[in-house]
py3Dmol code that shows the C-alpha trace and the ligand (Angstrom):
import py3Dmol

protein = """\
ATOM      1  CA  MET A   1     -25.415  -0.104   4.140  1.00  0.00           C
ATOM      2  CA  GLU A   2     -24.768   3.559   4.328  1.00  0.00           C
ATOM      3  CA  VAL A   3     -21.461   5.024   3.297  1.00  0.00           C
ATOM      4  CA  THR A   4     -19.923   7.860   5.300  1.00  0.00           C
ATOM      5  CA  ILE A   5     -18.606  10.465   3.118  1.00  0.00           C
ATOM      6  CA  LYS A   6     -15.975  12.939   4.282  1.00  0.00           C
ATOM      7  CA  ARG A   7     -14.208  15.624   2.448  1.00  0.00           C
ATOM      8  CA  PHE A   8     -10.376  15.495   2.727  1.00  0.00           C
ATOM      9  CA  THR A   9      -8.560  18.080   4.883  1.00  0.00           C
ATOM     10  CA  PRO A  10      -4.882  17.715   5.037  1.00  0.00           C
ATOM     11  CA  LEU A  11      -3.357  17.186   8.714  1.00  0.00           C
ATOM     12  CA  PRO A  12      -0.926  19.685   9.925  1.00  0.00           C
ATOM     13  CA  ALA A  13       2.575  18.865   8.939  1.00  0.00           C
ATOM     14  CA  GLY A  14       4.157  16.115  10.906  1.00  0.00           C
ATOM     15  CA  ARG A  15       1.106  14.631  12.152  1.00  0.00           C
ATOM     16  CA  GLY A  16      -0.004  11.090  10.866  1.00  0.00           C
ATOM     17  CA  ALA A  17       3.287  10.568   9.149  1.00  0.00           C
ATOM     18  CA  GLY A  18       4.117   7.592  11.308  1.00  0.00           C
ATOM     19  CA  MET A  19       7.516   8.816  12.415  1.00  0.00           C
ATOM     20  CA  THR A  20       7.461   6.172  15.164  1.00  0.00           C
ATOM     21  CA  ARG A  21       6.069   2.842  13.859  1.00  0.00           C
ATOM     22  CA  MET A  22       3.448   1.251  16.063  1.00  0.00           C
ATOM     23  CA  LYS A  23       4.269  -2.624  16.666  1.00  0.00           C
ATOM     24  CA  LYS A  24       0.658  -3.603  15.899  1.00  0.00           C
ATOM     25  CA  LEU A  25      -0.593  -2.849  12.407  1.00  0.00           C
ATOM     26  CA  SER A  26      -4.188  -1.612  12.839  1.00  0.00           C
ATOM     27  CA  SER A  27      -4.542  -0.327   9.157  1.00  0.00           C
ATOM     28  CA  ILE A  28      -2.821  -1.129   6.014  1.00  0.00           C
ATOM     29  CA  VAL A  29      -3.020   0.714   2.648  1.00  0.00           C
ATOM     30  CA  VAL A  30      -3.140  -1.670  -0.144  1.00  0.00           C
ATOM     31  CA  PHE A  31      -1.898  -0.694  -3.648  1.00  0.00           C
ATOM     32  CA  CYS A  32      -2.928  -2.840  -6.579  1.00  0.00           C
ATOM     33  CA  GLY A  33      -4.283  -2.844 -10.066  1.00  0.00           C
ATOM     34  CA  SER A  34      -7.491  -1.146 -11.282  1.00  0.00           C
ATOM     35  CA  SER A  35      -7.524  -4.019 -13.754  1.00  0.00           C
ATOM     36  CA  GLU A  36      -8.153  -7.631 -12.953  1.00  0.00           C
ATOM     37  CA  GLY A  37      -5.087  -8.782 -15.132  1.00  0.00           C
ATOM     38  CA  ASN A  38      -5.269 -12.496 -16.401  1.00  0.00           C
ATOM     39  CA  ASP A  39      -3.608 -14.567 -13.671  1.00  0.00           C
ATOM     40  CA  PRO A  40      -6.402 -16.098 -11.451  1.00  0.00           C
ATOM     41  CA  LYS A  41      -3.661 -16.474  -8.720  1.00  0.00           C
ATOM     42  CA  VAL A  42      -3.535 -12.740  -8.341  1.00  0.00           C
ATOM     43  CA  LEU A  43      -7.327 -12.466  -7.677  1.00  0.00           C
ATOM     44  CA  GLN A  44      -7.128 -15.294  -5.347  1.00  0.00           C
ATOM     45  CA  ALA A  45      -4.222 -13.447  -3.518  1.00  0.00           C
ATOM     46  CA  ALA A  46      -6.124 -10.224  -3.419  1.00  0.00           C
ATOM     47  CA  THR A  47      -9.285 -12.293  -1.864  1.00  0.00           C
ATOM     48  CA  GLU A  48      -7.041 -13.897   0.533  1.00  0.00           C
ATOM     49  CA  LEU A  49      -5.419 -10.642   1.712  1.00  0.00           C
ATOM     50  CA  GLY A  50      -8.841  -8.839   2.075  1.00  0.00           C
ATOM     51  CA  LYS A  51     -10.028 -11.800   4.217  1.00  0.00           C
ATOM     52  CA  VAL A  52      -7.018 -12.051   6.326  1.00  0.00           C
ATOM     53  CA  LEU A  53      -6.948  -8.332   7.141  1.00  0.00           C
ATOM     54  CA  ALA A  54     -10.522  -8.436   7.984  1.00  0.00           C
ATOM     55  CA  GLU A  55      -9.932 -11.409  10.339  1.00  0.00           C
ATOM     56  CA  ARG A  56      -7.222  -9.633  12.110  1.00  0.00           C
ATOM     57  CA  ASN A  57      -9.065  -6.508  12.572  1.00  0.00           C
ATOM     58  CA  ILE A  58      -6.837  -4.483  10.386  1.00  0.00           C
ATOM     59  CA  THR A  59      -8.463  -1.686   8.478  1.00  0.00           C
ATOM     60  CA  VAL A  60      -8.070  -1.828   4.693  1.00  0.00           C
ATOM     61  CA  VAL A  61      -7.312   1.569   3.116  1.00  0.00           C
ATOM     62  CA  TYR A  62      -7.358   1.657  -0.495  1.00  0.00           C
ATOM     63  CA  GLY A  63      -8.375   3.652  -3.685  1.00  0.00           C
ATOM     64  CA  ALA A  64     -12.036   3.011  -3.280  1.00  0.00           C
ATOM     65  CA  ALA A  65     -12.848   1.231  -6.584  1.00  0.00           C
ATOM     66  CA  LYS A  66     -15.112  -1.625  -6.966  1.00  0.00           C
ATOM     67  CA  ILE A  67     -13.238  -2.752 -10.094  1.00  0.00           C
ATOM     68  CA  GLY A  68      -9.957  -4.759 -10.690  1.00  0.00           C
ATOM     69  CA  VAL A  69      -7.745  -6.281  -7.952  1.00  0.00           C
ATOM     70  CA  MET A  70      -8.646  -3.395  -5.774  1.00  0.00           C
ATOM     71  CA  GLY A  71     -12.276  -4.420  -5.849  1.00  0.00           C
ATOM     72  CA  LYS A  72     -11.345  -7.919  -4.958  1.00  0.00           C
ATOM     73  CA  VAL A  73      -9.506  -6.978  -1.865  1.00  0.00           C
ATOM     74  CA  ALA A  74     -12.409  -4.733  -0.695  1.00  0.00           C
ATOM     75  CA  ARG A  75     -15.023  -7.285  -1.532  1.00  0.00           C
ATOM     76  CA  ALA A  76     -13.297 -10.019   0.547  1.00  0.00           C
ATOM     77  CA  ALA A  77     -12.556  -7.653   3.560  1.00  0.00           C
ATOM     78  CA  LEU A  78     -16.271  -6.504   3.622  1.00  0.00           C
ATOM     79  CA  ASP A  79     -17.506 -10.153   3.253  1.00  0.00           C
ATOM     80  CA  ASN A  80     -15.614 -10.897   6.367  1.00  0.00           C
ATOM     81  CA  ASP A  81     -16.936  -7.947   8.404  1.00  0.00           C
ATOM     82  CA  GLY A  82     -13.756  -5.962   8.020  1.00  0.00           C
ATOM     83  CA  ARG A  83     -13.397  -2.059   7.956  1.00  0.00           C
ATOM     84  CA  VAL A  84     -12.598  -0.610   4.585  1.00  0.00           C
ATOM     85  CA  ILE A  85     -11.804   2.893   3.890  1.00  0.00           C
ATOM     86  CA  GLY A  86     -11.766   4.141   0.245  1.00  0.00           C
ATOM     87  CA  VAL A  87     -10.036   7.241  -0.777  1.00  0.00           C
ATOM     88  CA  ILE A  88     -10.749   8.717  -4.127  1.00  0.00           C
ATOM     89  CA  PRO A  89     -10.327  11.896  -5.934  1.00  0.00           C
ATOM     90  CA  ASP A  90     -13.410  13.877  -7.295  1.00  0.00           C
ATOM     91  CA  PHE A  91     -12.814  13.222 -10.850  1.00  0.00           C
ATOM     92  CA  LEU A  92     -12.684   9.298 -10.361  1.00  0.00           C
ATOM     93  CA  LEU A  93     -15.769   9.538  -8.133  1.00  0.00           C
ATOM     94  CA  LEU A  94     -17.625  11.180 -11.088  1.00  0.00           C
ATOM     95  CA  ARG A  95     -16.946   8.161 -13.147  1.00  0.00           C
ATOM     96  CA  GLU A  96     -18.946   6.126 -10.457  1.00  0.00           C
ATOM     97  CA  VAL A  97     -16.374   3.509 -10.104  1.00  0.00           C
ATOM     98  CA  PHE A  98     -16.403   3.697  -6.305  1.00  0.00           C
ATOM     99  CA  HIS A  99     -17.366   0.791  -4.169  1.00  0.00           C
ATOM    100  CA  PRO A 100     -20.916   1.435  -2.748  1.00  0.00           C
ATOM    101  CA  GLU A 101     -20.498  -0.493   0.367  1.00  0.00           C
ATOM    102  CA  LEU A 102     -17.394   0.944   1.954  1.00  0.00           C
ATOM    103  CA  SER A 103     -17.290   1.656   5.747  1.00  0.00           C
ATOM    104  CA  GLU A 104     -16.012   5.155   4.759  1.00  0.00           C
ATOM    105  CA  LEU A 105     -15.328   6.924   1.623  1.00  0.00           C
ATOM    106  CA  ILE A 106     -13.048   9.975   1.695  1.00  0.00           C
ATOM    107  CA  ILE A 107     -12.981  12.298  -1.248  1.00  0.00           C
ATOM    108  CA  THR A 108      -9.939  14.222  -2.181  1.00  0.00           C
ATOM    109  CA  GLU A 109      -9.337  16.963  -4.640  1.00  0.00           C
ATOM    110  CA  ASN A 110      -6.712  15.218  -6.645  1.00  0.00           C
ATOM    111  CA  MET A 111      -4.358  12.196  -6.765  1.00  0.00           C
ATOM    112  CA  HIS A 112      -1.662  13.778  -4.541  1.00  0.00           C
ATOM    113  CA  GLU A 113      -3.975  14.386  -1.675  1.00  0.00           C
ATOM    114  CA  ARG A 114      -5.333  10.926  -2.053  1.00  0.00           C
ATOM    115  CA  LYS A 115      -1.894   9.489  -1.681  1.00  0.00           C
ATOM    116  CA  LEU A 116      -1.114  11.554   1.300  1.00  0.00           C
ATOM    117  CA  LYS A 117      -4.567  10.771   2.982  1.00  0.00           C
ATOM    118  CA  MET A 118      -3.974   7.055   2.391  1.00  0.00           C
ATOM    119  CA  HIS A 119      -0.573   7.349   4.030  1.00  0.00           C
ATOM    120  CA  GLU A 120      -1.931   9.258   6.935  1.00  0.00           C
ATOM    121  CA  LEU A 121      -4.545   6.598   7.491  1.00  0.00           C
ATOM    122  CA  SER A 122      -2.217   3.550   7.454  1.00  0.00           C
ATOM    123  CA  ASP A 123       0.403   1.835   9.674  1.00  0.00           C
ATOM    124  CA  GLY A 124       1.864  -0.052   6.757  1.00  0.00           C
ATOM    125  CA  ILE A 125       1.793  -0.663   3.015  1.00  0.00           C
ATOM    126  CA  ILE A 126       1.149  -3.617   0.876  1.00  0.00           C
ATOM    127  CA  THR A 127       1.490  -3.783  -2.866  1.00  0.00           C
ATOM    128  CA  LEU A 128      -0.108  -6.350  -5.083  1.00  0.00           C
ATOM    129  CA  PRO A 129       0.248  -6.754  -8.793  1.00  0.00           C
ATOM    130  CA  GLY A 130      -0.985  -3.798 -10.860  1.00  0.00           C
ATOM    131  CA  GLY A 131       0.059  -1.381 -13.491  1.00  0.00           C
ATOM    132  CA  PHE A 132       1.477   2.239 -13.583  1.00  0.00           C
ATOM    133  CA  GLY A 133      -0.717   3.527 -10.883  1.00  0.00           C
ATOM    134  CA  THR A 134       0.319   0.884  -8.415  1.00  0.00           C
ATOM    135  CA  LEU A 135       3.947   1.184  -9.077  1.00  0.00           C
ATOM    136  CA  GLU A 136       3.738   4.955  -8.707  1.00  0.00           C
ATOM    137  CA  GLU A 137       2.064   4.562  -5.311  1.00  0.00           C
ATOM    138  CA  PHE A 138       4.640   2.050  -4.284  1.00  0.00           C
ATOM    139  CA  PHE A 139       7.532   3.979  -5.441  1.00  0.00           C
ATOM    140  CA  GLU A 140       6.361   7.289  -3.708  1.00  0.00           C
ATOM    141  CA  MET A 141       5.841   5.452  -0.396  1.00  0.00           C
ATOM    142  CA  ILE A 142       9.384   3.762  -0.637  1.00  0.00           C
ATOM    143  CA  THR A 143      10.769   7.284  -1.586  1.00  0.00           C
ATOM    144  CA  TRP A 144       9.308   8.814   1.410  1.00  0.00           C
ATOM    145  CA  ALA A 145      10.734   6.047   3.535  1.00  0.00           C
ATOM    146  CA  GLN A 146      14.056   6.494   2.084  1.00  0.00           C
ATOM    147  CA  LEU A 147      13.961  10.222   2.871  1.00  0.00           C
ATOM    148  CA  GLY A 148      12.958   9.243   6.433  1.00  0.00           C
ATOM    149  CA  LEU A 149       9.523  10.863   6.123  1.00  0.00           C
ATOM    150  CA  HIS A 150       8.036   7.706   7.584  1.00  0.00           C
ATOM    151  CA  GLN A 151       9.161   4.396   8.952  1.00  0.00           C
ATOM    152  CA  LYS A 152       6.373   2.124   7.964  1.00  0.00           C
ATOM    153  CA  PRO A 153       6.835  -1.308   6.807  1.00  0.00           C
ATOM    154  CA  ILE A 154       6.534  -1.616   2.992  1.00  0.00           C
ATOM    155  CA  GLY A 155       5.545  -4.969   1.591  1.00  0.00           C
ATOM    156  CA  ILE A 156       5.222  -6.621  -1.794  1.00  0.00           C
ATOM    157  CA  LEU A 157       2.920  -9.608  -2.055  1.00  0.00           C
ATOM    158  CA  ASN A 158       4.883 -11.254  -4.835  1.00  0.00           C
ATOM    159  CA  THR A 159       2.110 -13.572  -6.127  1.00  0.00           C
ATOM    160  CA  ASN A 160       3.376 -16.037  -8.765  1.00  0.00           C
ATOM    161  CA  GLY A 161       6.502 -14.083  -9.132  1.00  0.00           C
ATOM    162  CA  PHE A 162       4.889 -11.064 -10.685  1.00  0.00           C
ATOM    163  CA  TYR A 163       7.411  -8.689  -9.295  1.00  0.00           C
ATOM    164  CA  ASP A 164      10.589 -10.736  -9.792  1.00  0.00           C
ATOM    165  CA  ASP A 165      11.560  -8.708 -12.775  1.00  0.00           C
ATOM    166  CA  LEU A 166      11.085  -5.495 -10.935  1.00  0.00           C
ATOM    167  CA  LEU A 167      13.170  -6.672  -7.897  1.00  0.00           C
ATOM    168  CA  LYS A 168      15.882  -7.743 -10.445  1.00  0.00           C
ATOM    169  CA  MET A 169      15.906  -4.170 -11.704  1.00  0.00           C
ATOM    170  CA  LEU A 170      16.177  -2.663  -8.288  1.00  0.00           C
ATOM    171  CA  LYS A 171      19.066  -4.938  -7.419  1.00  0.00           C
ATOM    172  CA  LYS A 172      20.665  -3.610 -10.558  1.00  0.00           C
ATOM    173  CA  MET A 173      20.260  -0.171  -9.069  1.00  0.00           C
ATOM    174  CA  VAL A 174      22.161  -1.429  -5.947  1.00  0.00           C
ATOM    175  CA  SER A 175      24.930  -2.926  -7.940  1.00  0.00           C
ATOM    176  CA  GLN A 176      25.361   0.135 -10.043  1.00  0.00           C
ATOM    177  CA  GLY A 177      25.501   2.430  -7.011  1.00  0.00           C
ATOM    178  CA  PHE A 178      22.095   4.285  -7.365  1.00  0.00           C
ATOM    179  CA  LEU A 179      20.397   2.655  -4.428  1.00  0.00           C
ATOM    180  CA  LYS A 180      21.767   1.579  -1.093  1.00  0.00           C
ATOM    181  CA  LYS A 181      21.412  -1.904  -0.299  1.00  0.00           C
ATOM    182  CA  GLU A 182      19.843  -0.977   3.109  1.00  0.00           C
ATOM    183  CA  ASN A 183      17.255   0.981   1.252  1.00  0.00           C
ATOM    184  CA  TYR A 184      16.562  -1.871  -1.140  1.00  0.00           C
ATOM    185  CA  GLU A 185      16.125  -4.155   1.936  1.00  0.00           C
ATOM    186  CA  MET A 186      13.462  -1.811   3.302  1.00  0.00           C
ATOM    187  CA  ILE A 187      11.204  -3.709   0.895  1.00  0.00           C
ATOM    188  CA  LEU A 188       9.523  -6.864   2.421  1.00  0.00           C
ATOM    189  CA  VAL A 189       8.804  -9.380  -0.192  1.00  0.00           C
ATOM    190  CA  ASP A 190       6.747 -12.700   0.290  1.00  0.00           C
ATOM    191  CA  ASP A 191       4.405 -14.763  -1.856  1.00  0.00           C
ATOM    192  CA  ASP A 192       2.228 -15.575   1.010  1.00  0.00           C
ATOM    193  CA  VAL A 193      -0.058 -13.245   2.998  1.00  0.00           C
ATOM    194  CA  GLU A 194       0.630 -14.427   6.388  1.00  0.00           C
ATOM    195  CA  GLY A 195       4.311 -14.522   5.689  1.00  0.00           C
ATOM    196  CA  LEU A 196       4.280 -10.936   4.539  1.00  0.00           C
ATOM    197  CA  LEU A 197       2.277  -9.807   7.450  1.00  0.00           C
ATOM    198  CA  LYS A 198       4.657 -11.430   9.785  1.00  0.00           C
ATOM    199  CA  GLN A 199       7.573  -9.728   8.086  1.00  0.00           C
ATOM    200  CA  MET A 200       5.769  -6.336   8.437  1.00  0.00           C
ATOM    201  CA  GLU A 201       5.057  -6.792  12.002  1.00  0.00           C
ATOM    202  CA  GLU A 202       8.664  -7.632  12.832  1.00  0.00           C
ATOM    203  CA  TYR A 203      10.081  -4.954  10.596  1.00  0.00           C
ATOM    204  CA  VAL A 204      12.698  -2.719  12.318  1.00  0.00           C
ATOM    205  CA  PRO A 205      13.056   0.585  10.388  1.00  0.00           C
ATOM    206  CA  LEU A 206      16.460   1.968   9.595  1.00  0.00           C
ATOM    207  CA  PRO A 207      17.074   5.802   9.748  1.00  0.00           C
ATOM    208  CA  LEU A 208      19.246   6.408   6.866  1.00  0.00           C
ATOM    209  CA  PRO A 209      20.547   9.276   4.784  1.00  0.00           C
ATOM    210  CA  LYS A 210      19.345   9.230   1.164  1.00  0.00           C
ATOM    211  CA  TRP A 211      22.436  10.056  -0.755  1.00  0.00           C
ATOM    212  CA  ILE A 212      25.156   7.475  -1.659  1.00  0.00           C
ATOM    213  CA  LYS A 213      28.738   8.276  -1.369  1.00  0.00           C
ATOM    214  CA  LYS A 214      31.307   6.157  -3.358  1.00  0.00           C
ATOM    215  CA  ASP A 215      32.511   4.490  -0.170  1.00  0.00           C
ATOM    216  CA  GLN A 216      29.086   3.391   0.741  1.00  0.00           C
ATOM    217  CA  VAL A 217      28.522   1.192  -2.172  1.00  0.00           C
TER     218      VAL A 217
END
"""
ligand_1 = """\
23
LIG
P -3.103 0.761 -12.068
O -2.089 0.035 -11.301
O -2.571 1.610 -13.234
O -4.305 -0.107 -12.391
O -3.761 1.817 -11.032
C -4.033 1.528 -9.751
C -4.255 2.753 -9.066
O -4.673 3.785 -9.875
C -5.288 2.639 -8.085
O -4.778 2.429 -6.733
C -5.856 4.086 -7.954
O -4.984 4.870 -7.321
C -5.832 4.322 -9.389
N -7.010 4.137 -10.218
C -7.044 3.835 -11.564
N -8.095 3.652 -12.055
C -9.045 3.888 -10.960
C -10.422 3.658 -10.951
N -11.176 3.462 -12.100
N -10.950 3.830 -9.820
C -10.150 4.078 -8.625
N -8.975 4.192 -8.707
C -8.295 4.113 -9.850
"""
view = py3Dmol.view(width=600, height=400)
view.addModel(protein, "pdb")
view.setStyle({"model": 0}, {"cartoon": {"style": "trace"}})
view.addModel(ligand_1, "xyz")
view.setStyle({"model": 1}, {"stick": {}})
view.zoomTo()
view.show()
């Protein structure tokens, strides 16, 4: 299969930022580990997610790697005739880790452009287990949502309770007045792929100011 390679050009400001969320999710960006980890349930969940997205004709947008949890999502989507767009910066491409069978491969100059492009291409965000890179991508997207830069549904596939401790930490931020409860509640959590997609489809975004006043906590 031939891979279409495009060089990344940023869209003009405001376009593609998803200010008004479409009801139907036609593409989802998946953030997850470039390592496989050691819980087989995580890899099963990655495979299930790729398969379900393909079956529902939802394009998978992701970091283009053929390795780790990322590679499993892409493999499963491609095996089920899904459309998979990989977005990768030059320097990672040079390490030859990109998936050679992608529907489309978009090359960016750096990690920032990569994240922006993945955002532009997606109607929603799903985070699976991963490491620093995964968390960084997740937190940037939720921060942009908090600032009202987009209103897309942001889901965590909490396989085997992987994110329980993180969610506990975030609740502490709420109880200590650093995070608004409503903003915490923007995060949709489910341990089941279908359940998470249902929550994402039904998600009603809240336009909220970022800063917390004492009387708001
Ligand atoms: P991590 O959660 O630290 O494993 O990082 C996952 C994210 O880091 C991915 O979504 C990518 O953005 C990036 N990343 C790290 N290593 C690679 C790689 N070898 N190929 C592609 N992306 C990678």
